[in-house]
Wavefront OBJ file of the C-alpha trace (Angstrom):
o trace
v -18.999 0.742 -10.006
v -20.537 0.589 -6.946
v -22.577 3.241 -4.974
v -19.752 3.848 -2.571
v -16.800 3.557 -5.083
v -18.546 6.381 -6.819
v -18.542 8.462 -3.638
v -15.708 7.648 -2.541
v -13.518 9.213 -6.354
v -16.472 11.840 -6.123
v -14.496 12.939 -2.349
v -10.960 11.770 -3.103
v -12.010 13.905 -6.478
v -13.441 16.587 -4.503
v -10.141 17.212 -1.058
v -7.810 16.641 -4.557
v -6.983 12.928 -2.910
v -5.152 10.283 -4.778
v -4.715 6.769 -3.908
v -3.032 4.650 -5.633
v -5.306 1.331 -4.422
v -8.457 3.178 -3.762
v -10.604 -0.596 -3.436
v -7.361 -1.825 -1.627
v -7.468 1.200 1.385
v -11.354 1.807 1.543
v -11.398 -2.393 2.312
v -8.683 -1.468 4.840
v -10.178 1.324 6.684
v -13.824 -0.753 6.610
v -12.963 -3.602 8.626
v -10.572 -1.972 11.119
v -13.649 0.725 11.909
v -15.680 -2.563 12.240
v -13.541 -3.788 14.723
v -13.561 -0.972 16.576
v -17.155 -0.872 16.504
v -17.957 -4.680 17.386
v -14.527 -5.173 19.890
v -14.280 -1.356 21.490
v -17.147 1.331 21.248
v -19.554 1.633 17.885
v -18.549 5.592 18.612
v -15.834 4.708 18.393
v -15.427 3.433 14.493
v -15.654 6.927 12.785
v -13.817 8.467 15.109
v -11.084 6.060 14.616
v -11.100 6.860 11.190
v -10.596 10.191 10.975
v -7.328 9.901 13.307
v -6.263 7.633 10.469
v -7.220 10.187 8.393
v -4.817 12.675 10.216
v -2.137 10.476 10.904
v -1.860 9.280 7.528
v -1.734 12.882 6.138
v 0.289 13.870 8.221
v 3.252 11.328 7.474
v 2.324 11.492 3.911
v 3.422 14.775 3.939
v 6.445 13.485 5.572
v 7.433 11.835 2.128
v 4.920 8.311 2.325
v 2.361 7.826 0.677
v -1.075 8.143 2.129
v -2.573 4.133 1.083
v 0.572 2.706 2.479
v 0.419 5.151 5.719
v -3.325 3.960 6.401
v -2.444 0.126 5.734
v -0.165 0.419 8.197
v -2.485 2.154 10.845
v -5.767 -0.047 9.948
v -4.079 -3.110 10.361
v -1.865 -1.928 13.905
v -5.020 0.203 15.513
v -6.302 -3.550 14.765
v -4.747 -5.642 16.485
v -4.523 -3.136 19.057
v -8.913 -3.043 19.131
v -8.628 -7.200 19.191
v -7.256 -7.077 22.550
v -8.768 -4.107 23.941
v -11.016 -6.160 25.914
v -8.284 -8.355 27.612
v -7.084 -5.308 28.412
v -10.135 -3.391 30.507
l 1 2 3 4 5 6 7 8 9 10 11 12 13 14 15 16 17 18 19 20 21 22 23 24 25 26 27 28 29 30 31 32 33 34 35 36 37 38 39 40 41 42 43 44 45 46 47 48 49 50 51 52 53 54 55 56 57 58 59 60 61 62 63 64 65 66 67 68 69 70 71 72 73 74 75 76 77 78 79 80 81 82 83 84 85 86 87 88
């Protein structure tokens, strides 16, 4: 495992989170934050990741799975970030 994978596993354990596919979830969040950082604004990337986490938590409290919610939200916001500059 890489340092990042080890860190994410430790954070999940500390926060009592279970990810069905840690690698896929990590990739989705990293891809989203890269798109936001490059197409919107660098400081918006970590804030966007935080907001995705809040929304995924809310959705999973209603019966969804965190991994699926994160993947769907990341895809949706990646598309939004890709057109952000054209909208402004």
